[in-house]
C-alpha positions as CSV (number, residue, x, y, z in Angstrom):
1,X,-12.9,-17.4,-6.4
2,X,-11.3,-18.2,-3.3
3,X,-8.2,-16.1,-2.6
4,X,-5.8,-16.0,0.3
5,X,-5.0,-12.7,2.1
6,X,-1.8,-12.9,4.0
7,X,-0.1,-10.2,6.3
8,X,3.4,-10.1,5.1
9,X,6.2,-11.3,7.5
10,X,10.1,-10.6,7.2
11,X,10.5,-13.9,5.2
12,X,8.2,-12.2,2.5
13,X,10.6,-9.3,1.7
14,X,11.7,-10.7,-1.7
15,X,8.0,-10.9,-2.7
16,X,7.3,-7.5,-1.3
17,X,10.1,-5.9,-3.3
18,X,9.2,-7.7,-6.4
19,X,5.5,-6.5,-6.2
20,X,6.8,-2.9,-5.3
21,X,8.9,-2.8,-8.4
22,X,5.8,-4.0,-10.5
23,X,3.6,-1.3,-8.9
24,X,6.2,1.4,-9.6
25,X,6.7,0.2,-13.1
26,X,2.8,0.2,-13.8
27,X,2.1,3.5,-12.0
28,X,4.9,5.4,-13.7
29,X,4.5,3.7,-16.9
30,X,8.1,2.4,-17.0
31,X,9.6,0.0,-19.5
32,X,11.2,-3.3,-18.2
33,X,14.6,-1.8,-19.3
34,X,14.5,1.1,-16.8
35,X,17.0,0.2,-14.1
36,X,15.2,-0.2,-10.8
37,X,18.2,-1.8,-8.8
38,X,18.6,1.0,-6.3
39,X,14.8,1.2,-5.7
40,X,14.8,-2.5,-5.1
41,X,17.7,-2.4,-2.6
42,X,16.3,0.6,-0.7
43,X,12.7,-1.1,-0.7
44,X,14.3,-4.2,0.8
45,X,16.0,-2.3,3.5
46,X,12.7,-0.4,4.1
47,X,10.7,-3.5,4.5
48,X,13.3,-5.2,6.8
49,X,13.2,-2.3,9.2
50,X,9.6,-1.4,8.9
51,X,8.1,-4.9,9.2
52,X,10.2,-5.5,12.3
53,X,9.2,-2.2,14.1
54,X,5.6,-2.3,13.0
55,X,5.7,0.9,11.0
56,X,4.4,-0.8,8.0
57,X,1.8,-3.6,7.3
58,X,1.7,-5.3,4.0
59,X,-0.9,-7.6,2.6
60,X,-0.1,-10.2,0.0
61,X,-3.0,-11.8,-2.0
62,X,-2.7,-15.3,-3.4
63,X,-4.5,-17.5,-5.9
64,X,-3.2,-20.7,-4.6
65,X,0.6,-20.3,-4.8
66,X,0.6,-17.4,-7.3
67,X,0.9,-13.8,-6.0
68,X,-1.9,-11.7,-7.7
69,X,-2.1,-8.7,-5.6
70,X,-0.6,-6.5,-2.7
71,X,-1.1,-3.4,-0.7
72,X,0.7,-1.6,2.2
73,X,0.2,0.9,4.9
74,X,2.9,3.0,6.4
75,X,2.6,4.6,9.9
76,X,4.2,7.8,11.1
77,X,3.7,10.6,13.4
78,X,3.6,14.3,13.0
79,X,2.8,17.2,15.4
80,X,-0.7,16.9,16.9
81,X,-3.5,19.1,15.4
82,X,-7.0,20.0,16.3
83,X,-8.2,17.4,13.8
84,X,-5.6,14.7,14.7
85,X,-4.7,15.1,18.3
86,X,-2.5,12.1,18.5
87,X,-0.6,13.1,15.4
88,X,-0.6,9.5,14.3
89,X,-1.1,9.1,10.5
90,X,-1.1,6.3,7.9
91,X,-0.4,6.2,4.4
92,X,-1.7,3.5,2.0
93,X,0.7,2.6,-0.8
94,X,1.7,-0.2,-3.2
95,X,-1.8,-1.2,-4.1
96,X,-1.7,-3.7,-7.0
97,X,-3.7,-6.4,-8.5
98,X,-2.5,-8.4,-11.4
99,X,-4.4,-7.3,-14.5
100,X,-6.0,-10.8,-15.0
101,X,-7.7,-10.5,-11.6
102,X,-8.9,-6.9,-11.7
103,X,-12.6,-6.1,-11.2
104,X,-13.0,-8.9,-8.7
105,X,-13.0,-7.0,-5.4
106,X,-9.4,-8.0,-4.5
107,X,-8.1,-4.3,-4.2
108,X,-11.2,-3.2,-2.3
109,X,-10.8,-6.2,0.2
110,X,-7.1,-5.5,0.5
111,X,-7.9,-1.8,1.2
112,X,-10.4,-2.7,3.9
113,X,-7.9,-5.0,5.6
114,X,-5.3,-2.1,5.6
115,X,-7.8,0.5,7.0
116,X,-8.9,-2.0,9.7
117,X,-5.3,-2.5,10.7
118,X,-4.9,1.4,11.0
119,X,-8.0,1.7,13.0
120,X,-7.0,-1.2,15.3
121,X,-3.9,0.9,16.0
122,X,-6.1,4.0,16.9
123,X,-5.4,5.8,13.6
124,X,-8.0,7.6,11.7
125,X,-5.9,10.0,9.6
126,X,-5.3,7.8,6.5
127,X,-4.3,9.2,3.1
128,X,-3.2,7.8,-0.1
129,X,-2.1,8.8,-3.7
130,X,-4.5,7.5,-6.1
131,X,-3.9,6.7,-9.8
132,X,-6.5,7.6,-12.3
133,X,-7.4,3.8,-12.5
134,X,-7.6,3.5,-8.7
135,X,-9.5,6.8,-8.0
136,X,-13.1,5.3,-8.5
137,X,-12.4,2.4,-5.9
138,X,-11.0,4.7,-3.3
139,X,-13.9,7.2,-3.6
140,X,-16.3,4.2,-3.3
141,X,-14.6,3.3,-0.1
142,X,-15.0,6.8,1.2
143,X,-11.8,8.7,0.4
144,X,-12.0,12.2,-0.9
145,X,-9.6,14.5,-2.5
146,X,-7.8,17.0,-0.1
147,X,-8.3,20.7,-0.9
148,X,-5.6,22.1,1.2
149,X,-2.7,19.9,0.9
150,X,0.2,20.9,-1.4
151,X,3.5,19.2,-2.5
152,X,6.8,20.8,-3.3
153,X,7.8,19.8,-6.8
């Protein structure tokens, strides 16, 4: 099949917010009746700022006019370290493929476009949070679990 992969622009914010809510509902197993209004408002504000200042790249995937997938990568900076002397990092998020289009390589190709974008910006420190369903694809791509990182709950 022939799909179109498009780098999102500010005029795509409504589509990005819609796919973001779909991803969050799927990843967190949320029913349609869970109120996501505030998340949608804040996501729209995030995209508006981040697409403008280059701190986020989003890919939208289309089958003709129908949106069937998405993925994003956020860029940020931390204090430089021995393993990351620039301190520049990237975080992949919002990876989603419509269930009817899964197992066709769409997410893998989206991921490769996002990683290429990061590398073109000179960023090699790329991380993500994997769902159980997505983990095999990320491992196939070359991502590995991090043994030293922790998160405050």
